[in-house]
C-alpha positions as CSV (number, residue, x, y, z in Angstrom):
1,W,17.4,0.7,2.2
2,Q,20.1,-0.6,-0.1
3,S,19.0,-0.7,-3.8
4,G,18.5,-4.2,-4.8
5,G,19.5,-5.5,-1.4
6,Y,18.3,-6.6,2.0
7,W,17.9,-4.9,5.3
8,R,18.4,-7.2,8.3
9,E,17.8,-6.9,12.0
10,G,20.5,-4.9,13.7
11,E,20.9,-2.4,10.9
12,G,18.9,0.4,12.3
13,L,15.2,-0.4,12.6
14,K,13.4,-1.8,15.6
15,V,10.0,-1.7,17.2
16,R,9.2,1.5,19.2
17,T,12.9,2.3,19.5
18,P,15.6,3.3,17.0
19,G,16.4,0.2,15.1
20,S,13.0,-1.4,15.1
21,L,9.6,-1.5,13.4
22,L,6.2,-1.5,15.1
23,F,3.6,-3.4,13.1
24,S,0.0,-2.8,14.0
25,F,-2.6,-4.7,12.1
26,Q,-6.4,-4.1,12.0
27,C,-8.1,-6.6,9.9
28,C,-11.5,-8.1,9.6
29,S,-12.8,-11.5,10.6
30,S,-14.0,-12.4,7.1
31,P,-12.2,-15.6,6.2
32,G,-11.0,-14.7,2.7
33,C,-8.4,-12.2,1.5
34,G,-9.6,-8.8,0.6
35,Q,-12.9,-9.2,2.5
36,P,-13.2,-6.9,5.5
37,R,-16.3,-7.3,7.7
38,I,-16.7,-3.6,8.1
39,S,-18.0,-1.9,4.9
40,G,-19.0,1.6,3.8
41,R,-18.2,4.0,1.1
42,I,-17.4,7.7,1.1
43,V,-17.0,10.1,-1.8
44,G,-15.3,13.1,-0.5
45,G,-13.0,11.4,2.0
46,G,-12.9,11.2,5.7
47,D,-12.3,8.9,8.7
48,A,-12.3,5.2,8.0
49,A,-14.2,2.8,10.3
50,R,-12.1,0.6,12.6
51,G,-11.3,-2.6,10.7
52,Q,-12.5,-1.3,7.4
53,W,-9.1,-1.7,5.7
54,P,-7.7,-4.7,7.6
55,W,-4.6,-5.0,5.4
56,Q,-3.4,-1.4,6.2
57,V,0.1,-1.2,7.6
58,S,1.7,1.8,9.3
59,I,5.5,1.6,9.0
60,Q,7.1,3.5,11.8
61,Y,10.6,4.4,12.8
62,N,11.3,5.4,16.5
63,R,7.5,5.6,17.1
64,H,7.0,8.0,14.1
65,H,4.9,7.0,11.1
66,C,7.0,7.4,8.0
67,C,5.3,5.4,5.3
68,G,2.7,2.8,4.5
69,G,2.5,-0.8,3.5
70,S,0.1,-3.7,2.7
71,L,-0.1,-7.1,4.4
72,L,0.8,-9.6,1.7
73,S,0.7,-12.8,3.8
74,A,1.1,-13.8,7.4
75,Q,4.8,-12.9,7.2
76,W,5.2,-10.4,4.3
77,V,4.3,-6.8,3.6
78,V,4.6,-4.9,0.4
79,S,5.5,-1.2,0.4
80,A,7.5,1.4,-1.6
81,S,11.3,1.3,-1.8
82,A,12.2,4.7,-0.6
83,Y,11.0,4.5,3.0
84,R,11.3,2.3,6.1
85,A,8.3,0.3,7.2
86,N,5.8,0.1,10.0
87,L,2.3,-1.5,9.7
88,G,-1.4,-0.7,10.1
89,E,-2.7,1.6,12.9
90,H,-6.2,2.9,13.0
91,Q,-5.3,5.9,15.2
92,L,-1.6,6.9,15.2
93,F,-1.5,8.4,18.6
94,S,-3.7,5.9,20.6
95,L,-2.9,2.3,21.6
96,S,-5.2,-0.1,19.9
97,P,-6.3,-3.4,21.6
98,N,-5.9,-5.0,18.2
99,R,-2.3,-4.0,17.7
100,V,0.3,-6.6,16.8
101,S,4.0,-5.7,17.0
102,S,6.6,-7.5,15.1
103,H,10.4,-7.2,14.5
104,V,11.6,-7.3,10.9
105,R,13.7,-10.1,9.5
106,Q,14.6,-8.4,6.2
107,I,13.6,-5.8,3.7
108,L,14.0,-6.7,0.0
109,V,14.1,-3.8,-2.5
110,H,13.5,-4.5,-6.2
111,S,16.9,-4.7,-8.0
112,D,15.8,-2.2,-10.6
113,Y,15.1,0.5,-8.0
114,K,17.4,3.5,-8.0
115,R,17.1,6.1,-5.3
116,G,15.8,9.4,-6.6
117,T,13.9,7.8,-9.5
118,P,10.4,6.4,-9.7
119,A,11.3,3.1,-11.4
120,A,10.5,-0.2,-9.6
121,D,9.5,1.7,-6.4
122,I,8.5,-1.4,-4.6
123,A,9.8,-3.4,-1.7
124,L,8.9,-6.5,0.4
125,V,9.2,-6.6,4.2
126,Q,9.5,-9.9,5.9
127,L,8.4,-10.1,9.5
128,A,10.4,-12.0,12.1
129,K,7.6,-14.5,12.4
130,P,4.1,-14.9,10.9
131,V,1.3,-13.0,12.5
132,Q,-1.9,-14.8,13.4
133,Y,-4.9,-13.9,11.4
134,T,-7.7,-12.7,13.6
135,D,-10.9,-10.7,13.2
136,K,-8.7,-7.6,12.9
137,I,-5.8,-9.1,10.9
138,L,-6.2,-10.3,7.3
139,P,-4.4,-9.8,3.9
140,F,-5.8,-8.3,0.8
141,C,-5.9,-10.1,-2.6
142,L,-3.3,-9.5,-5.3
143,P,-4.5,-9.5,-8.9
144,G,-3.1,-12.2,-11.2
145,P,-1.2,-11.4,-14.4
146,S,-4.3,-11.5,-16.6
147,D,-6.6,-9.6,-14.2
148,S,-7.3,-5.9,-14.7
149,F,-9.9,-3.3,-13.8
150,P,-11.4,-0.9,-16.4
151,D,-10.0,2.6,-16.7
152,N,-12.2,5.2,-15.1
153,Q,-13.4,2.7,-12.5
154,T,-13.9,4.3,-9.1
155,C,-12.0,2.6,-6.3
156,D,-12.7,3.2,-2.7
157,G,-9.6,1.8,-1.1
158,S,-7.1,4.7,-1.0
159,S,-6.4,4.9,2.7
160,T,-3.9,7.0,4.6
161,W,-3.2,9.1,7.7
162,F,-2.5,12.1,5.5
163,S,-4.6,14.3,3.2
164,P,-3.8,17.2,0.8
165,L,-4.4,19.5,3.8
166,Q,-2.0,17.7,6.2
167,S,1.7,17.9,6.5
168,L,4.1,15.1,7.1
169,S,4.8,16.4,10.6
170,H,1.0,16.7,11.4
171,P,-0.8,13.6,10.2
172,C,-4.4,12.9,10.8
173,K,-5.1,11.1,14.1
174,T,-7.5,8.6,12.5
175,L,-6.9,6.5,9.3
176,Q,-8.4,8.4,6.3
177,E,-10.0,7.0,3.2
178,V,-10.9,8.5,-0.1
179,Q,-12.6,7.4,-3.3
180,V,-10.5,7.8,-6.4
181,Q,-10.8,7.1,-10.1
182,L,-8.4,4.9,-12.1
183,I,-6.7,6.8,-15.0
184,D,-4.9,5.0,-17.8
185,T,-1.3,5.8,-18.6
186,A,-1.9,7.9,-21.8
187,A,-4.6,10.0,-20.1
188,C,-2.4,10.5,-17.0
189,N,0.6,11.6,-19.2
190,T,-1.7,14.1,-21.0
191,L,-2.5,15.7,-17.6
192,Y,1.2,15.7,-16.5
193,N,2.3,17.2,-19.8
194,I,0.2,20.4,-18.9
195,D,2.9,22.8,-17.6
196,P,5.3,19.9,-16.8
197,A,7.8,20.3,-14.0
198,P,11.3,20.8,-15.5
199,N,12.8,17.8,-13.7
200,M,10.1,15.4,-15.0
201,G,10.0,16.1,-18.7
202,R,7.2,14.7,-20.9
203,D,5.3,11.5,-20.4
204,P,6.7,10.8,-16.9
205,V,4.1,8.1,-16.1
206,K,5.5,4.7,-17.2
207,P,3.7,1.4,-18.1
208,D,4.6,-0.2,-14.7
209,T,2.6,2.4,-12.9
210,I,-1.1,3.4,-12.6
211,C,-2.7,6.7,-11.9
212,A,-5.7,7.4,-9.7
213,G,-7.4,10.7,-8.8
214,Y,-9.2,13.4,-10.7
215,A,-8.2,16.1,-13.2
216,E,-9.6,18.8,-10.9
217,G,-7.4,17.5,-8.0
218,Q,-8.4,17.8,-4.3
219,R,-8.9,14.1,-3.6
220,D,-5.5,12.5,-3.5
221,S,-2.8,10.8,-1.6
222,C,-0.1,13.0,-0.2
223,Q,3.4,13.2,1.3
224,G,3.6,10.5,4.0
225,D,1.4,8.1,2.0
226,S,4.2,6.3,0.1
227,G,3.9,2.6,0.2
228,G,0.2,2.7,1.0
229,P,-2.5,0.8,-0.9
230,L,-4.8,1.5,-3.8
231,T,-7.4,-1.2,-3.5
232,C,-10.4,-1.8,-5.8
233,D,-13.6,-3.8,-5.1
234,H,-14.6,-6.7,-7.4
235,N,-17.8,-8.5,-6.3
236,G,-17.2,-7.8,-2.7
237,T,-13.5,-8.7,-2.6
238,W,-10.7,-6.1,-2.5
239,F,-7.6,-6.3,-4.6
240,L,-4.4,-4.3,-4.3
241,M,-4.0,-2.6,-7.6
242,G,-1.2,-0.2,-6.7
243,V,1.3,1.0,-4.1
244,V,1.6,4.8,-3.6
245,S,4.8,5.9,-5.3
246,W,4.9,9.6,-6.3
247,G,3.1,12.7,-7.4
248,D,3.5,16.5,-7.9
249,G,2.2,18.3,-4.9
250,C,-1.0,17.2,-3.1
251,G,-4.4,17.5,-4.5
252,E,-3.3,19.7,-7.4
253,P,-5.2,20.0,-10.7
254,N,-3.9,17.8,-13.5
255,R,-1.6,15.9,-11.0
256,P,-3.2,12.6,-10.0
257,S,-1.3,10.3,-7.7
258,V,1.0,7.7,-9.3
259,Y,1.1,4.1,-8.0
260,V,3.3,1.2,-8.7
261,R,1.1,-1.3,-10.7
262,T,1.2,-4.5,-8.6
263,V,0.4,-6.7,-11.7
264,A,3.7,-5.5,-13.2
265,Y,5.6,-6.9,-10.3
266,G,3.5,-10.0,-9.5
267,E,6.2,-12.5,-10.7
268,W,8.8,-10.8,-8.6
269,I,6.6,-10.8,-5.5
270,R,5.6,-14.5,-6.0
271,G,9.3,-15.4,-6.5
272,H,10.2,-14.1,-3.0
273,V,7.0,-15.0,-1.1
274,P,6.8,-18.8,-1.5
275,E,3.5,-19.0,0.4
276,L,1.7,-17.1,-2.3
277,I,0.1,-19.5,-4.9
278,T,-2.1,-19.0,-7.9
279,W,-5.7,-19.3,-6.7
280,R,-7.9,-21.7,-8.6
281,E,-11.7,-21.2,-8.4
282,G,-12.7,-22.4,-5.0
283,A,-9.1,-22.6,-3.8
284,V,-8.6,-22.0,-0.1
285,L,-6.4,-19.2,1.3
286,Q,-4.2,-20.9,3.9
287,A,-4.0,-19.0,7.1
288,P,-0.9,-19.9,9.2
289,L,-0.8,-20.1,13.0
290,G,-4.4,-21.0,13.5
291,G,-5.8,-18.2,11.3
292,S,-9.0,-18.7,9.4
293,A,-9.1,-19.7,5.7
294,G,-11.0,-18.3,2.8
295,A,-11.3,-18.3,-1.0
296,C,-10.0,-16.0,-3.7
297,R,-11.3,-15.9,-7.2
298,P,-9.3,-17.4,-10.1
299,G,-6.0,-15.7,-10.9
300,M,-5.8,-13.8,-7.6
301,F,-3.2,-14.0,-4.9
302,G,-3.5,-13.6,-1.2
303,I,-1.7,-10.4,0.1
304,G,-2.2,-7.3,2.3
305,S,-1.0,-3.5,2.8
306,L,-1.2,0.0,4.4
307,G,0.2,3.2,3.3
308,D,2.2,6.3,4.2
309,G,5.2,8.2,2.8
310,R,5.5,9.1,-0.8
311,S,8.8,8.7,-2.4
312,R,10.8,11.6,-3.7
313,W,11.8,12.2,-7.3
314,G,13.6,15.5,-7.5
315,K,11.1,18.0,-6.2
316,V,8.2,15.7,-7.0
317,Y,7.2,13.8,-3.9
318,R,4.3,12.3,-2.0
């Protein structure tokens, strides 16, 4: 991707072949954003149920999963800036009856993003045409500018095809999920300042990011997860709090995963996705192409994502 620029059809990505993107969505039939029909929580991590994370997107190049993304609306996906996109499989190596494939119209990378650095590591992917919402295709909700979740809250929605025990060339067959804890910027920098990597320096975690994981490590996102979602539950509705960006190793002590904070880029997202509006209490989420509609709570925005493929920052990568 070009920093601050667009990728358009014909420049190298296609569905199932070099130059295209394959988008596979598995969403729930609940009418509102962030409300999957399938529910369930795990602590240690493991296989996700089919349809449990309906906004999950698998971004693939030439049939190979390279990073993750999140379904923002019927025609937009949010992901990290350093990788190319393909959306939302449940099992990477098996055809799904719920799969929807779509060409890409353009990829918009944030203008502040510079390859090799973690700043503004976020991108928007526009599909060639809107997808139809079904019982297996729905977006997540995006927090509004004044919405936040408390530090130390446990969030269940870190989903991926990779784990600290997997390599980029050998992903898990089935979508994985893990429960992680939100960590504020100061506490996260305290952890990263313990035996810091020379290429990072002190206080590498910036205000536009959020950390999630545990000081003891083990439960974490990993290489191949970049662009994937960090989602948190609020009264039964799931919100995209972060996009997998970077980390130091996988599941290492004192090295929680670092995510782009979606609230920090909400204005940028809304500026490029005109169908996203500020939801008033009782407002209805419009679902194009005959999809169902639902409600988001005040200050929230309809959106969706999946993840895979952590960006690289020197030797620090996910």
